[in-house]
N, C-alpha and C positions, 0 to 999 in steps of 0.2 A: 543314235547315230552309229548304225552296229559298220566292225570292217567289211565292206566292199570290194570283190571281187570280178574284176568285168571278165578274166575268162580262167581257165583254171592256170595255179600257176607256175611258169615254169625259171627255175633258177637252173641256170642255166651257164656256162665260163664265154669269157670274151677277146678280145684282140684289141690293137692300134700301135701306133709311134706319136715321135713328131718331127717338128722341122723335119727333119732331117731322112734321110733313108735307115733303116733297121732292117737287118737279118737275122731272124729268127730262125731255130733249128729243133727240130723234133727229138728228142734224145729213143727212143721208138723206131723200130724200124716197120715195113711188113705191107707197106703201100696201101692201111685202111684207106679205103674214102674218106670216110667221116674229120680223119685226121691227117691224110701225107699231103699239106699242101706244097713240098718244097719246093717244085716247076711250077710257083705263081707268086707276083709281085701284083697287090693289090696297091692300086692309090688312093689317100683318103683327105678328102676335103675337106676342111675341116671349115665352117661359119668363128669362134673362136676357141680360147681357151680360158677366158677371163673367167665368161661363168664356172662355176661346181659343176653342171650339170654337164653341159660343154667339154669340162675337163675331164667326166666318168664315160664321158664316149670314147676319147680317146682311150685314158685306161681299160675300157674294157678292149676297144681290136689291138693292144698291145699286146695282150692275154690272149686273145687267140689265133695274133700269126704266132704269139709264142709256143699255144697249143699243139698247131697243127703245123707248124711250122714255115707257114709263106712270108715274104720279101713284104714287107711294107712300108711304102711309100709315104709320107705325112707332108700338107703343108697345112696354114691356118692365115685363112686370110684378114684375122683380124676386124671381125665385122663390117667389114670393105664386100658392096655382090662385087664391082668390078675389077676391086683385086684377085676371087674368089674360081670369076671368068678365067682371069689369065692362068691361078693356080688351077683348074683341070685343065686348062693351054698344053701348058706347062712336063704335065701331068699323060697326057697324050703324046707330043715330042717324044718324053724319058722312054714310051712304049710301056709301061705298066699293062697289063694284061684285065685287071678290068678297076669301076672306078667308085670308092662309097663317096656321096657328097652331105651333107648337109647344110642342104641350102641357108645360106644367107636369102637371099628373097626367090621362093619359090619358080616365079616370070622370068629375073634376072640371068636365072643358072642353063635356059632353053639353049641359049646357041650355041655357048658350052657342051652341052649336054646330044646336041645334035652332032658337035665335033665329032665327038664320043666315037656316036653311033657310026659314024662315016669313018670313022676309024678301024668299026668295026670292033672296037672297047663300052660292053655291056656296066652297063651305069646302076649302083644299086644307091634309092633312095635313101638313106638313115633319120630314125627320127623324123623326121617330115616328109611330107609331101614333096612332087616336085610334075609343078603345071605341065609334063610331057610324057609320052611314056619311056618306063625305065626297066628295066630285064625285072626286076621288084626292090620293093618298098618294107619294110623292117621300120613298123611304130606305132607306139599309144596309139587309138583314136584317142586323137584328139575334140571332137565332138562331145562324145560320150566323158573325156575328165571332166568339161565345162559344165555339161549337165551334173554329175557328178556332186563338185561342187556345190554349186547353183543347190542343189538338193537338200547339203551339208547348213548351204544357210538357211533354204526354208524352216527347216529341224532346230533351228537356232531359234529362231525368230518363234514360232509355235513356242516353245517353249517358255517364251520369254514371256510373250505378249500375250499368250494366252489363241492367239490364231496364227497364221499366216504376214506380218504386218509388219510395217516395218521401211528404217532408210538404210538402202545401201551402197555405196561405191564399187566399180567396178574401173578395176585396173588393167584396161589391157596390153598385151603385148604386142611385141615390136612389127610396127606398119609393115608390110608385103611377107610376113612369114605366114606361109598356111596354118602351119601350129596356133600360132595365136588367131587367126580370123574363127582357125574352126574350134578355137574351145571358146572364144565369142560368142560363136553364131551356138553352142551348148551351151552355155550361162544363161544368155538371153532367153531361148526357146524352153527355156524352167521357169523363167524370170515372169513372162509373159503367160503363164496362167495362173499368176496369183496378183490381179490388179491392184490390192490392198502394200502390195512393196513398191517399191517405190524408188526405182535409182536415182539416184540425185547430182550426181559425176560420176565423168565416164573421161579418163584421159590411158595415153600412150606412160606405159612404163619401162618399154623401150628392153624388156628382157633384166632391165639394168637396179641393181638398189638404190644409185645415186642420184640417180634419175625416177624413179619411186616414191626418193624421199620427201623430192622437193616437189612431185608431182600432191604430194599428199598433201605437205605440207603447205601449200593453198588451199587442197578441197578443202581442211581442218580447219581452216580463219574462217571459209567460207558458210559451211555451215556448222551449226553451232549442233545441234542432232544427227553421230550416225551410227548405228546397229551392229553393221558387220559391213567388210571391202573383201571385194574379191579380187586379187589376184593371180596376172592369167603363168606369169611363173615363183617359183622359192625365192629367186634372188629379189625380183618385187614386190614377194609377203614379205620381208627383210625389210624393206624400206619405207615400209606404209607405218611394220611396228615402230623402228624407227622415231617416226615422225609425229604416231601418235604418242610418243612419247616423252616428245620436246613436247608437244602439245599443253602434256600437264594434262593429258586424259587416259593413263595409259592406268585400267584396271585390271590386275589377273586374273584368267581364264578359273569359270566358273563362280563371277561374284557379281553380286548386283554393279550395272554402269561399265562390266563390259565389251568394247568395239572388238568381233570375231571377226578374227581376220583368217581364210583358209590363202594357198597355193598350191602348184601345182607342180610336180618335178623332183620335191625334196629333197634338194643339197643339209650343205653342217652344218649354216645357219639357223638355218629353216629350223630344220628337225635338232637343233639347240636352243631353238624361245620354245617349241613346244615342251620339249624339257624342264625347262623354267616354266612352265606357267605362261609366257607375250602370249606367242603364237594357238591358234588351237589346230588345223589341221596341215593335212600334205595330201597331195592326188599324187602316189609315186611313179615313175614309170621303170626305174631302173637300169641307170640310160648303159651300166656295167656289164650285164651277162646278154641285154639287149645285142651290144655291139662284140661284144664275144660270138652271140650265134647270127649272126650277119655272117660274120667269118666263119663258121662253118659251116653254110650256105653254099658261102661263093662256094669254101672249097667243096661242095656237092659240086654245085653247076661243072667248075670247070672238068669234075669223072664223070657227068655227062645224067647226072640223076637234074632228076625237076624238083623242084621249089614251085611252092606256095606264089601267085600275083602280088599280091598282099597277104604280106607276115604282120597280123595283130600283136601287141608286145600286150602282159596281160597291166591293169593298173591296181592300187590299192591305195584305202584309206589309209594315211595317218596320223593317230592322233595321243596321246603321253596317255589312254588309257591302254593302247591294244600295241604302242612301241615293242611291248614283254612279249608279244603270246605267239603262239605256233605257227601261226600261221603269219605273221610278219618278221617272221625270225626265219621260216620256211625262205617267201619271198626275198629276203636279203636289203636292210640299211646303208641302200652307196654310201648314205653319205658316213659312214662312218669306217669308209674306207678310200674318200677320197680327202684333202686338206684344203 
């Protein structure tokens, strides 16, 4: 289970702001196309900030706005797709120059995206895809992240049982989220290659620790034998681990009888569990540096430079064995920067 990097890791800075307008100015001059965004207003429509990963997106946007001098207007839909549509409409009314969206629902947000397009406002999909044309998307490859997680589970089962066989639980992400759909797709594509791996239960964890804890409690009662759990994000993985402990079935990582748990995103509670030997791994996608770079790319667009239509952000496998490695330290453990 060696460290895996989907592409060359890029460690670049980020941007963001919260529910009200924040004007950020750079103390350098010169009008450099990569840094001078002082005449640009970026609207951000956030899905939520209650989950650490999404708080990381906002942190990155704030850093990027400070670096480039852009003005940032940020909204928080609190997980409500209808509210997010309203938020985007309000950003259009305020006359922002660009709108970055982390969608609660990739389809529900389409009318708002089309309204922005009609108003001449470019839209950027941030950390997830949107089901219509946008100016550019910057995101982890969620299908590949699901595959990476599945491959780690297969490696664990091979080590435990001498061959890829065992009983696995699939805690999916929030229904309607393209990232959840893609991660599940990647996970299942790998699992389908191993007929002796039995997915004994599947449930929607809602990107939420409490929800995942509840559904995993039910699964543990119904399933006396579980070898491994795939959680579609780190908050869910934390809920899964709590349920395993509450059920009296926790055994530390590396010991006989341990239930393997892997999540995606790499939030602080999950990283703390990895360090403590409670959880096995996370597939991180670094929301802070990704969002920082999104702001830089928006500034480049504003200066007439070309930006790739799909910017794939690299993923990194994090385990207790590699957290202090040079590769991971260069990539960055964003959880250590967000409470």
